[in-house]
C-alpha positions as CSV (number, residue, x, y, z in Angstrom):
1,M,-12.7,24.7,21.6
2,E,-11.6,21.4,23.3
3,Q,-15.2,20.0,23.0
4,S,-15.3,21.0,19.3
5,I,-12.0,19.2,18.5
6,F,-13.2,16.1,20.5
7,L,-16.3,16.0,18.3
8,D,-14.2,16.4,15.2
9,V,-11.9,13.6,16.3
10,L,-15.1,11.5,16.8
11,T,-16.5,12.6,13.3
12,S,-13.3,11.6,11.5
13,L,-13.0,8.2,13.5
14,Q,-16.6,7.3,12.7
15,R,-15.9,8.1,8.9
16,L,-12.8,5.9,9.1
17,F,-14.4,2.9,10.7
18,V,-17.6,3.0,8.6
19,G,-15.5,2.6,5.4
20,Y,-12.5,0.6,6.8
21,I,-14.2,-2.2,8.9
22,P,-16.3,-3.4,5.8
23,A,-13.1,-3.1,3.7
24,A,-11.1,-5.3,6.2
25,I,-13.7,-7.9,6.3
26,V,-14.4,-8.1,2.5
27,G,-10.8,-7.7,1.5
28,S,-9.4,-10.3,4.0
29,F,-12.2,-12.7,2.7
30,I,-11.5,-11.9,-1.0
31,G,-7.6,-12.1,-0.4
32,Y,-8.1,-15.5,1.2
33,L,-10.0,-16.9,-1.6
34,I,-7.6,-15.6,-4.1
35,G,-4.5,-16.8,-1.9
36,I,-5.6,-20.5,-1.8
37,N,-5.1,-21.1,-5.4
38,A,-1.7,-20.2,-7.0
39,T,-3.1,-19.6,-10.6
40,V,-5.9,-17.4,-9.4
41,Y,-3.5,-15.6,-7.3
42,Q,-1.2,-14.8,-10.2
43,L,-3.9,-13.7,-12.3
44,M,-5.8,-11.6,-9.6
45,R,-2.9,-10.1,-8.0
46,R,-2.2,-8.2,-11.3
47,I,-5.8,-7.4,-12.0
48,F,-6.2,-5.8,-8.4
49,Q,-3.0,-3.6,-8.9
50,I,-5.0,-1.5,-11.5
51,P,-7.6,-0.2,-9.0
52,N,-4.9,-0.2,-6.3
53,S,-3.0,2.2,-8.3
54,I,-5.8,4.7,-8.5
55,P,-5.6,7.4,-5.7
56,P,-8.8,6.9,-3.6
57,I,-9.4,10.5,-3.5
58,A,-9.6,10.5,-7.4
59,I,-13.1,8.6,-7.0
60,L,-14.6,11.2,-4.7
61,P,-16.2,13.3,-7.6
62,M,-17.8,10.1,-9.1
63,T,-19.2,8.9,-5.8
64,L,-20.6,12.2,-5.3
65,L,-22.3,12.3,-8.5
66,I,-23.6,8.8,-8.2
67,F,-24.9,8.8,-4.5
68,Q,-25.5,12.5,-4.1
69,Q,-25.0,12.0,-0.2
70,N,-21.7,13.2,1.3
71,E,-21.6,10.7,3.9
72,L,-22.3,7.7,1.9
73,A,-19.9,9.0,-1.1
74,V,-17.1,9.4,1.6
75,A,-17.8,5.9,3.2
76,I,-17.4,4.4,-0.2
77,V,-14.2,6.3,-1.0
78,I,-12.7,5.2,2.3
79,F,-13.8,1.5,1.5
80,F,-12.1,1.6,-1.8
81,A,-8.9,3.3,-0.3
82,S,-8.2,0.1,1.9
83,L,-9.9,-2.7,0.0
84,W,-7.3,-3.3,-2.8
85,T,-4.2,-3.4,-0.6
86,I,-5.9,-5.6,2.0
87,I,-6.9,-8.0,-0.8
88,I,-3.4,-8.1,-2.3
89,N,-1.6,-8.4,1.0
90,T,-4.0,-11.1,2.4
91,A,-3.5,-13.2,-0.7
92,I,0.3,-12.8,-0.5
93,G,0.0,-14.0,3.2
94,I,-2.0,-17.0,2.2
95,Q,0.4,-17.9,-0.4
96,H,3.3,-17.7,2.0
97,F,1.3,-19.9,4.4
98,R,1.0,-22.6,1.7
99,R,4.6,-22.4,0.5
100,Q,5.9,-22.5,4.2
101,N,4.1,-25.8,5.3
102,N,1.1,-24.0,6.7
103,N,2.9,-21.5,8.7
104,F,0.4,-19.6,10.6
105,R,2.9,-16.8,11.5
106,A,3.5,-15.9,7.9
107,V,-0.2,-15.4,7.5
108,I,-0.6,-13.3,10.5
109,F,2.3,-11.2,9.5
110,H,0.9,-10.4,6.0
111,T,-2.6,-10.0,7.1
112,T,-1.5,-7.6,10.0
113,H,0.6,-5.8,7.2
114,A,-2.5,-5.7,5.0
115,L,-4.7,-4.2,7.8
116,K,-2.0,-1.6,8.6
117,V,-1.5,-0.4,5.1
118,G,-5.3,-0.4,4.6
119,I,-5.9,1.8,7.7
120,W,-3.1,4.2,6.8
121,A,-4.7,4.7,3.3
122,A,-8.2,5.0,4.9
123,W,-6.9,7.5,7.5
124,F,-5.1,9.7,4.9
125,T,-8.2,9.5,2.6
126,V,-10.4,10.5,5.6
127,I,-8.4,13.8,6.2
128,A,-8.1,14.6,2.4
129,V,-11.9,14.2,1.9
130,E,-12.7,16.3,5.0
131,M,-10.3,19.0,3.7
132,L,-12.0,18.9,0.1
133,L,-15.5,19.0,1.4
134,G,-14.7,21.4,4.1
135,S,-16.7,19.4,6.4
136,R,-16.4,18.4,10.0
137,G,-13.6,16.4,11.2
138,L,-9.9,16.9,11.7
139,G,-9.4,17.5,7.9
140,G,-12.1,20.2,8.0
141,I,-10.4,21.8,11.1
142,L,-7.0,22.0,9.1
143,W,-8.6,23.5,6.0
144,N,-10.8,26.0,7.8
145,S,-8.0,26.8,10.1
146,Y,-5.8,27.5,7.1
147,R,-8.5,29.7,5.6
148,S,-8.8,31.8,8.8
149,G,-4.9,31.9,9.4
150,N,-5.1,30.0,12.7
151,T,-1.7,28.4,12.9
152,N,-2.3,27.0,16.3
153,A,-5.4,25.2,15.3
154,I,-3.4,23.8,12.3
155,I,-0.6,22.5,14.5
156,N,-3.2,21.0,16.9
157,G,-4.9,19.4,14.1
158,I,-1.8,17.9,12.7
159,I,-0.7,16.7,16.0
160,S,-4.1,15.0,16.6
161,I,-4.0,13.2,13.3
162,G,-0.5,11.9,13.9
163,I,-1.3,10.6,17.3
164,I,-4.6,8.9,16.2
165,G,-2.8,7.4,13.2
166,F,0.1,6.2,15.5
167,L,-2.5,4.6,17.9
168,L,-4.4,2.8,15.2
169,D,-1.1,1.5,13.9
170,Q,0.0,0.3,17.3
171,F,-3.3,-1.3,17.9
172,I,-2.9,-3.5,14.7
173,D,0.6,-4.2,15.5
174,Y,-0.3,-5.2,19.0
175,T,-3.2,-7.5,17.8
176,G,-0.8,-9.1,15.2
177,S,1.8,-9.9,18.1
178,L,-0.7,-11.3,20.2
179,L,-2.1,-13.7,17.6
180,T,1.5,-14.7,16.7
181,Q,2.2,-15.3,20.2
182,M,-0.9,-17.4,20.8
183,V,0.1,-19.5,17.7
184,T,3.7,-19.9,18.9
185,D,2.4,-21.0,22.4
186,S,0.1,-23.5,21.0
187,K,2.8,-25.0,18.8
188,K,5.1,-25.4,22.0
189,S,2.3,-27.0,24.0
190,S,1.5,-29.4,21.1
């Protein structure tokens, strides 16, 4: 059983990172491009709120129809789960950076926030997709345990999901704090 949950954890994390890492890169880049111009920022911020308002799980049926491969469809859903919030919050950070006389701490704060919200959305989506598809992964464990009435496995799955989510959040927080400290130290030494 322990080996099985370990493989399910790895499966869920693999799905998370296959969708999230490209979204973090693309979203940060687009957010930067939007944020450097105030007019473009005002226009695009509102436009990107539209896809950001669609629950990511709602596009799963469409991606399954189009790509007809579960893993590719899941990766695209996870990508879109995090993309919009990363774009919006990175653009907000760039705007604050410009308004506060090139304050790097503001951009680091907002980018870290963007990455955190993005990974939360991606992690929630991974679990929901696995439950819907009944596939391997922590979401699959939850759903299959529910169907078989295995309360202990449900509890273990929920605890595992919470711990992993917490660790991912803390990693991004720590990275943001480290970058902020580096910027602060470099300003002191200048």
